[in-house]
A tleap script that builds the chain and sets N, CA, C and O, in Angstrom:
source leaprc.protein.ff14SB
mol = sequence {
  NMET GLN LYS GLN LEU LYS ASP LEU GLU LEU
  LYS PHE ILE SER VAL VAL SER GLY ILE GLN
  SER ASN VAL ASN GLN ARG PHE ALA ASP ILE
  MET LYS LYS LEU ASP TYR LEU SER LEU GLN
  PRO SER PHE SER LEU PRO PRO GLN VAL GLN
  GLN PHE LEU TYR HIE PRO PHE PRO THR SER
  GLN GLN ASN ASN HIE GLN PRO ASN ASN VAL
  ARG GLU ARG GLY ASN GLY TYR ARG GLY ARG
  GLY GLY ILE ARG TYR LEU LYS CVAL
}
set mol.1.N position { -15.104 49.356 17.755 }
set mol.1.CA position { -15.826 48.089 17.760 }
set mol.1.C position { -16.149 47.637 16.335 }
set mol.1.O position { -15.990 46.468 15.982 }
set mol.2.N position { -16.602 48.588 15.534 }
set mol.2.CA position { -16.933 48.267 14.142 }
set mol.2.C position { -15.692 47.810 13.388 }
set mol.2.O position { -15.761 46.889 12.574 }
set mol.3.N position { -14.545 48.459 13.660 }
set mol.3.CA position { -13.293 48.097 12.978 }
set mol.3.C position { -12.843 46.697 13.393 }
set mol.3.O position { -12.380 45.915 12.561 }
set mol.4.N position { -12.982 46.381 14.701 }
set mol.4.CA position { -12.606 45.040 15.161 }
set mol.4.C position { -13.480 43.971 14.498 }
set mol.4.O position { -12.988 42.914 14.104 }
set mol.5.N position { -14.762 44.255 14.380 }
set mol.5.CA position { -15.646 43.298 13.709 }
set mol.5.C position { -15.249 43.110 12.250 }
set mol.5.O position { -15.263 41.994 11.730 }
set mol.6.N position { -14.896 44.211 11.598 }
set mol.6.CA position { -14.478 44.124 10.197 }
set mol.6.C position { -13.192 43.302 10.071 }
set mol.6.O position { -13.073 42.474 9.168 }
set mol.7.N position { -12.213 43.532 10.988 }
set mol.7.CA position { -10.967 42.753 10.963 }
set mol.7.C position { -11.255 41.268 11.193 }
set mol.7.O position { -10.715 40.408 10.497 }
set mol.8.N position { -12.114 40.976 12.177 }
set mol.8.CA position { -12.471 39.579 12.434 }
set mol.8.C position { -13.140 38.948 11.219 }
set mol.8.O position { -12.873 37.795 10.882 }
set mol.9.N position { -14.001 39.702 10.573 }
set mol.9.CA position { -14.683 39.173 9.392 }
set mol.9.C position { -13.683 38.865 8.283 }
set mol.9.O position { -13.783 37.833 7.620 }
set mol.10.N position { -12.714 39.766 8.082 }
set mol.10.CA position { -11.707 39.527 7.044 }
set mol.10.C position { -10.853 38.307 7.385 }
set mol.10.O position { -10.553 37.495 6.510 }
set mol.11.N position { -10.456 38.175 8.665 }
set mol.11.CA position { -9.665 37.008 9.068 }
set mol.11.C position { -10.477 35.727 8.868 }
set mol.11.O position { -9.967 34.720 8.376 }
set mol.12.N position { -11.748 35.788 9.262 }
set mol.12.CA position { -12.608 34.615 9.122 }
set mol.12.C position { -12.751 34.218 7.657 }
set mol.12.O position { -12.683 33.038 7.314 }
set mol.13.N position { -12.949 35.212 6.803 }
set mol.13.CA position { -13.101 34.933 5.370 }
set mol.13.C position { -11.819 34.322 4.809 }
set mol.13.O position { -11.877 33.391 4.005 }
set mol.14.N position { -10.655 34.840 5.229 }
set mol.14.CA position { -9.401 34.290 4.709 }
set mol.14.C position { -9.191 32.862 5.201 }
set mol.14.O position { -8.728 32.004 4.448 }
set mol.15.N position { -9.535 32.604 6.481 }
set mol.15.CA position { -9.386 31.242 7.007 }
set mol.15.C position { -10.316 30.280 6.274 }
set mol.15.O position { -9.913 29.183 5.890 }
set mol.16.N position { -11.561 30.702 6.086 }
set mol.16.CA position { -12.530 29.829 5.415 }
set mol.16.C position { -12.114 29.562 3.969 }
set mol.16.O position { -12.241 28.440 3.479 }
set mol.17.N position { -11.624 30.588 3.295 }
set mol.17.CA position { -11.215 30.374 1.903 }
set mol.17.C position { -9.991 29.461 1.838 }
set mol.17.O position { -9.864 28.658 0.913 }
set mol.18.N position { -9.079 29.581 2.828 }
set mol.18.CA position { -7.936 28.666 2.869 }
set mol.18.C position { -8.375 27.233 3.071 }
set mol.18.O position { -7.888 26.321 2.404 }
set mol.19.N position { -9.311 27.040 4.008 }
set mol.19.CA position { -9.833 25.689 4.248 }
set mol.19.C position { -10.533 25.166 2.994 }
set mol.19.O position { -10.376 24.003 2.622 }
set mol.20.N position { -11.301 26.035 2.356 }
set mol.20.CA position { -12.039 25.615 1.157 }
set mol.20.C position { -11.089 25.188 0.043 }
set mol.20.O position { -11.333 24.188 -0.632 }
set mol.21.N position { -10.005 25.944 -0.153 }
set mol.21.CA position { -9.064 25.565 -1.212 }
set mol.21.C position { -8.362 24.255 -0.864 }
set mol.21.O position { -8.103 23.431 -1.740 }
set mol.22.N position { -8.052 24.065 0.441 }
set mol.22.CA position { -7.423 22.818 0.867 }
set mol.22.C position { -8.363 21.639 0.630 }
set mol.22.O position { -7.947 20.587 0.144 }
set mol.23.N position { -9.637 21.828 0.978 }
set mol.23.CA position { -10.622 20.762 0.767 }
set mol.23.C position { -10.774 20.470 -0.724 }
set mol.23.O position { -10.847 19.311 -1.132 }
set mol.24.N position { -10.819 21.526 -1.532 }
set mol.24.CA position { -10.945 21.322 -2.980 }
set mol.24.C position { -9.756 20.534 -3.525 }
set mol.24.O position { -9.923 19.648 -4.363 }
set mol.25.N position { -8.547 20.864 -3.042 }
set mol.25.CA position { -7.348 20.164 -3.518 }
set mol.25.C position { -7.392 18.696 -3.120 }
set mol.25.O position { -7.105 17.817 -3.933 }
set mol.26.N position { -7.753 18.433 -1.862 }
set mol.26.CA position { -7.824 17.043 -1.410 }
set mol.26.C position { -8.897 16.277 -2.171 }
set mol.26.O position { -8.708 15.116 -2.535 }
set mol.27.N position { -10.027 16.940 -2.407 }
set mol.27.CA position { -11.104 16.283 -3.151 }
set mol.27.C position { -10.643 15.945 -4.568 }
set mol.27.O position { -10.949 14.872 -5.087 }
set mol.28.N position { -9.911 16.862 -5.185 }
set mol.28.CA position { -9.394 16.597 -6.532 }
set mol.28.C position { -8.418 15.423 -6.509 }
set mol.28.O position { -8.448 14.572 -7.399 }
set mol.29.N position { -7.545 15.373 -5.484 }
set mol.29.CA position { -6.605 14.258 -5.374 }
set mol.29.C position { -7.343 12.933 -5.202 }
set mol.29.O position { -6.990 11.928 -5.819 }
set mol.30.N position { -8.378 12.947 -4.348 }
set mol.30.CA position { -9.141 11.717 -4.122 }
set mol.30.C position { -9.827 11.269 -5.405 }
set mol.30.O position { -9.858 10.079 -5.716 }
set mol.31.N position { -10.373 12.222 -6.146 }
set mol.31.CA position { -11.038 11.853 -7.395 }
set mol.31.C position { -10.034 11.289 -8.400 }
set mol.31.O position { -10.349 10.352 -9.133 }
set mol.32.N position { -8.818 11.860 -8.436 }
set mol.32.CA position { -7.789 11.310 -9.331 }
set mol.32.C position { -7.453 9.874 -8.943 }
set mol.32.O position { -7.326 9.003 -9.804 }
set mol.33.N position { -7.307 9.631 -7.620 }
set mol.33.CA position { -6.988 8.281 -7.176 }
set mol.33.C position { -8.118 7.318 -7.514 }
set mol.33.O position { -7.873 6.186 -7.929 }
set mol.34.N position { -9.363 7.774 -7.335 }
set mol.34.CA position { -10.492 6.905 -7.669 }
set mol.34.C position { -10.523 6.601 -9.164 }
set mol.34.O position { -10.804 5.471 -9.564 }
set mol.35.N position { -10.237 7.596 -9.983 }
set mol.35.CA position { -10.179 7.346 -11.426 }
set mol.35.C position { -9.091 6.331 -11.747 }
set mol.35.O position { -9.300 5.424 -12.553 }
set mol.36.N position { -7.914 6.485 -11.108 }
set mol.36.CA position { -6.813 5.558 -11.350 }
set mol.36.C position { -7.197 4.145 -10.920 }
set mol.36.O position { -6.931 3.179 -11.635 }
set mol.37.N position { -7.832 4.027 -9.733 }
set mol.37.CA position { -8.203 2.703 -9.243 }
set mol.37.C position { -9.296 2.077 -10.101 }
set mol.37.O position { -9.320 0.858 -10.273 }
set mol.38.N position { -10.191 2.884 -10.637 }
set mol.38.CA position { -11.255 2.302 -11.450 }
set mol.38.C position { -10.703 1.798 -12.780 }
set mol.38.O position { -11.325 0.945 -13.413 }
set mol.39.N position { -9.561 2.298 -13.217 }
set mol.39.CA position { -8.945 1.791 -14.444 }
set mol.39.C position { -8.208 0.479 -14.206 }
set mol.39.O position { -8.034 -0.302 -15.141 }
set mol.40.N position { -7.768 0.219 -12.970 }
set mol.40.CA position { -6.940 -0.947 -12.704 }
set mol.40.C position { -7.594 -2.280 -13.091 }
set mol.40.O position { -6.946 -3.076 -13.770 }
set mol.41.N position { -8.858 -2.568 -12.691 }
set mol.41.CA position { -9.385 -3.914 -12.964 }
set mol.41.C position { -9.495 -4.236 -14.448 }
set mol.41.O position { -9.561 -5.410 -14.811 }
set mol.42.N position { -9.518 -3.226 -15.316 }
set mol.42.CA position { -9.678 -3.521 -16.734 }
set mol.42.C position { -8.420 -4.164 -17.321 }
set mol.42.O position { -8.496 -4.805 -18.369 }
set mol.43.N position { -7.265 -4.006 -16.668 }
set mol.43.CA position { -6.041 -4.597 -17.207 }
set mol.43.C position { -6.037 -6.109 -17.020 }
set mol.43.O position { -5.633 -6.845 -17.920 }
set mol.44.N position { -6.486 -6.579 -15.850 }
set mol.44.CA position { -6.528 -8.023 -15.615 }
set mol.44.C position { -7.901 -8.366 -15.069 }
set mol.44.O position { -8.371 -7.744 -14.116 }
set mol.45.N position { -8.541 -9.349 -15.670 }
set mol.45.CA position { -9.886 -9.714 -15.248 }
set mol.45.C position { -9.822 -10.388 -13.878 }
set mol.45.O position { -8.862 -11.110 -13.610 }
set mol.46.N position { -10.808 -10.181 -13.002 }
set mol.46.CA position { -10.780 -10.778 -11.659 }
set mol.46.C position { -10.653 -12.299 -11.656 }
set mol.46.O position { -9.931 -12.817 -10.804 }
set mol.47.N position { -11.317 -13.071 -12.569 }
set mol.47.CA position { -11.113 -14.528 -12.518 }
set mol.47.C position { -9.661 -14.927 -12.753 }
set mol.47.O position { -9.164 -15.856 -12.117 }
set mol.48.N position { -8.975 -14.232 -13.661 }
set mol.48.CA position { -7.565 -14.557 -13.889 }
set mol.48.C position { -6.753 -14.309 -12.627 }
set mol.48.O position { -5.872 -15.099 -12.287 }
set mol.49.N position { -7.044 -13.219 -11.936 }
set mol.49.CA position { -6.305 -12.919 -10.709 }
set mol.49.C position { -6.565 -13.997 -9.673 }
set mol.49.O position { -5.637 -14.434 -8.992 }
set mol.50.N position { -7.832 -14.438 -9.541 }
set mol.50.CA position { -8.130 -15.467 -8.553 }
set mol.50.C position { -7.449 -16.784 -8.910 }
set mol.50.O position { -6.935 -17.473 -8.029 }
set mol.51.N position { -7.440 -17.138 -10.189 }
set mol.51.CA position { -6.743 -18.361 -10.575 }
set mol.51.C position { -5.263 -18.254 -10.247 }
set mol.51.O position { -4.651 -19.218 -9.786 }
set mol.52.N position { -4.698 -17.096 -10.484 }
set mol.52.CA position { -3.276 -16.924 -10.199 }
set mol.52.C position { -3.013 -17.032 -8.704 }
set mol.52.O position { -1.982 -17.561 -8.289 }
set mol.53.N position { -3.961 -16.523 -7.876 }
set mol.53.CA position { -3.733 -16.561 -6.437 }
set mol.53.C position { -3.923 -17.968 -5.880 }
set mol.53.O position { -3.151 -18.396 -5.022 }
set mol.54.N position { -4.937 -18.697 -6.351 }
set mol.54.CA position { -5.253 -19.976 -5.738 }
set mol.54.C position { -4.559 -21.149 -6.420 }
set mol.54.O position { -4.508 -22.242 -5.857 }
set mol.55.N position { -4.025 -20.943 -7.615 }
set mol.55.CA position { -3.434 -22.063 -8.342 }
set mol.55.C position { -2.153 -22.594 -7.699 }
set mol.55.O position { -1.989 -23.812 -7.637 }
set mol.56.N position { -1.240 -21.753 -7.218 }
set mol.56.CA position { 0.052 -22.291 -6.760 }
set mol.56.C position { -0.016 -23.103 -5.477 }
set mol.56.O position { 1.000 -23.687 -5.100 }
set mol.57.N position { -1.164 -23.178 -4.768 }
set mol.57.CA position { -1.153 -23.840 -3.469 }
set mol.57.C position { -0.756 -25.315 -3.535 }
set mol.57.O position { 0.050 -25.741 -2.708 }
set mol.58.N position { -1.277 -26.130 -4.479 }
set mol.58.CA position { -0.842 -27.534 -4.500 }
set mol.58.C position { 0.653 -27.680 -4.754 }
set mol.58.O position { 1.304 -28.521 -4.134 }
set mol.59.N position { 1.202 -26.876 -5.652 }
set mol.59.CA position { 2.628 -27.009 -5.937 }
set mol.59.C position { 3.456 -26.550 -4.751 }
set mol.59.O position { 4.521 -27.111 -4.490 }
set mol.60.N position { 2.983 -25.528 -4.017 }
set mol.60.CA position { 3.780 -25.062 -2.885 }
set mol.60.C position { 3.766 -26.100 -1.771 }
set mol.60.O position { 4.726 -26.195 -1.005 }
set mol.61.N position { 2.669 -26.896 -1.668 }
set mol.61.CA position { 2.657 -27.943 -0.650 }
set mol.61.C position { 3.614 -29.074 -1.025 }
set mol.61.O position { 4.205 -29.701 -0.147 }
set mol.62.N position { 3.769 -29.336 -2.318 }
set mol.62.CA position { 4.713 -30.368 -2.729 }
set mol.62.C position { 6.150 -29.929 -2.464 }
set mol.62.O position { 7.008 -30.753 -2.149 }
set mol.63.N position { 6.406 -28.638 -2.593 }
set mol.63.CA position { 7.771 -28.149 -2.439 }
set mol.63.C position { 8.085 -27.747 -1.003 }
set mol.63.O position { 9.010 -26.971 -0.765 }
set mol.64.N position { 7.322 -28.270 -0.042 }
set mol.64.CA position { 7.508 -27.829 1.331 }
set mol.64.C position { 8.850 -28.256 1.913 }
set mol.64.O position { 9.304 -27.660 2.889 }
set mol.65.N position { 9.493 -29.266 1.346 }
set mol.65.CA position { 10.720 -29.760 1.952 }
set mol.65.C position { 11.932 -28.928 1.592 }
set mol.65.O position { 12.975 -29.048 2.234 }
set mol.66.N position { 11.816 -28.099 0.590 }
set mol.66.CA position { 13.001 -27.365 0.144 }
set mol.66.C position { 13.567 -26.418 1.202 }
set mol.66.O position { 14.785 -26.390 1.382 }
set mol.67.N position { 12.735 -25.630 1.918 }
set mol.67.CA position { 13.334 -24.727 2.904 }
set mol.67.C position { 14.113 -25.462 3.978 }
set mol.67.O position { 15.143 -24.966 4.435 }
set mol.68.N position { 13.636 -26.657 4.401 }
set mol.68.CA position { 14.367 -27.397 5.414 }
set mol.68.C position { 15.726 -27.836 4.878 }
set mol.68.O position { 16.730 -27.741 5.584 }
set mol.69.N position { 15.766 -28.317 3.632 }
set mol.69.CA position { 17.039 -28.733 3.057 }
set mol.69.C position { 17.998 -27.562 2.974 }
set mol.69.O position { 19.181 -27.692 3.287 }
set mol.70.N position { 17.482 -26.421 2.553 }
set mol.70.CA position { 18.349 -25.260 2.412 }
set mol.70.C position { 18.905 -24.866 3.767 }
set mol.70.O position { 20.070 -24.481 3.872 }
set mol.71.N position { 18.079 -24.957 4.816 }
set mol.71.CA position { 18.555 -24.540 6.133 }
set mol.71.C position { 19.600 -25.520 6.649 }
set mol.71.O position { 20.589 -25.103 7.252 }
set mol.72.N position { 19.400 -26.813 6.425 }
set mol.72.CA position { 20.353 -27.783 6.950 }
set mol.72.C position { 21.691 -27.703 6.235 }
set mol.72.O position { 22.723 -28.047 6.811 }
set mol.73.N position { 21.683 -27.247 4.976 }
set mol.73.CA position { 22.928 -27.189 4.224 }
set mol.73.C position { 23.868 -26.115 4.750 }
set mol.73.O position { 25.050 -26.105 4.406 }
set mol.74.N position { 23.360 -25.214 5.575 }
set mol.74.CA position { 24.250 -24.211 6.124 }
set mol.74.C position { 24.350 -22.962 5.284 }
set mol.74.O position { 25.192 -22.111 5.571 }
set mol.75.N position { 23.529 -22.810 4.257 }
set mol.75.CA position { 23.537 -21.557 3.511 }
set mol.75.C position { 22.809 -20.500 4.318 }
set mol.75.O position { 22.042 -20.813 5.229 }
set mol.76.N position { 23.055 -19.263 3.980 }
set mol.76.CA position { 22.440 -18.186 4.736 }
set mol.76.C position { 21.055 -17.826 4.269 }
set mol.76.O position { 20.639 -16.680 4.439 }
set mol.77.N position { 20.320 -18.756 3.684 }
set mol.77.CA position { 19.013 -18.411 3.122 }
set mol.77.C position { 18.004 -18.074 4.201 }
set mol.77.O position { 17.158 -17.204 3.993 }
set mol.78.N position { 18.065 -18.735 5.345 }
set mol.78.CA position { 17.067 -18.494 6.388 }
set mol.78.C position { 17.732 -17.732 7.527 }
set mol.78.O position { 18.174 -18.330 8.508 }
set mol.79.N position { 17.800 -16.441 7.397 }
set mol.79.CA position { 18.371 -15.632 8.465 }
set mol.79.C position { 19.832 -15.949 8.657 }
set mol.79.O position { 20.593 -16.063 7.696 }
set mol.80.N position { 20.220 -16.092 9.928 }
set mol.80.CA position { 21.620 -16.346 10.240 }
set mol.80.C position { 21.878 -17.802 10.586 }
set mol.80.O position { 22.966 -18.148 11.046 }
set mol.81.N position { 20.874 -18.670 10.366 }
set mol.81.CA position { 21.053 -20.064 10.745 }
set mol.81.C position { 22.232 -20.702 10.044 }
set mol.81.O position { 22.899 -21.566 10.613 }
set mol.82.N position { 22.497 -20.288 8.820 }
set mol.82.CA position { 23.592 -20.890 8.080 }
set mol.82.C position { 24.943 -20.534 8.646 }
set mol.82.O position { 25.893 -21.306 8.522 }
set mol.83.N position { 25.043 -19.362 9.272 }
set mol.83.CA position { 26.333 -18.952 9.821 }
set mol.83.C position { 26.567 -19.624 11.165 }
set mol.83.O position { 27.690 -20.020 11.476 }
set mol.84.N position { 25.517 -19.755 11.960 }
set mol.84.CA position { 25.697 -20.307 13.306 }
set mol.84.C position { 25.932 -21.808 13.269 }
set mol.84.O position { 26.767 -22.328 14.010 }
set mol.85.N position { 25.197 -22.508 12.407 }
set mol.85.CA position { 25.243 -23.962 12.451 }
set mol.85.C position { 25.888 -24.515 11.188 }
set mol.85.O position { 25.272 -25.312 10.481 }
set mol.86.N position { 27.112 -24.109 10.894 }
set mol.86.CA position { 27.807 -24.660 9.737 }
set mol.86.C position { 28.205 -26.101 10.024 }
set mol.86.O position { 28.718 -26.409 11.099 }
set mol.87.N position { 27.966 -26.980 9.059 }
set mol.87.CA position { 28.390 -28.372 9.229 }
set mol.87.C position { 29.855 -28.478 8.836 }
set mol.87.O position { 30.243 -28.085 7.735 }
set mol.88.N position { 30.668 -29.015 9.746 }
set mol.88.CA position { 32.113 -29.114 9.485 }
set mol.88.C position { 32.434 -30.534 9.065 }
set mol.88.O position { 33.592 -30.851 8.794 }
savepdb mol mol.pdb
quit
């Protein structure tokens, strides 16, 4: 009985230490990712990013007719429409 308890204790200790090392590794990976992400905003300031995201909307609304023209011309730009509906 004493030997079985000792074996169980050794197995338990090995399992716990394996879990602990796995947790430590994952924690280290998460901390590395957090460090990497915290460096990202310093490269481009948030207002510049917002201007870049919201600025093109007026121009994209002006250019709304281009996809229709491209599709009617029969080019393959929009899926397979250009192959099916070629103008002869």
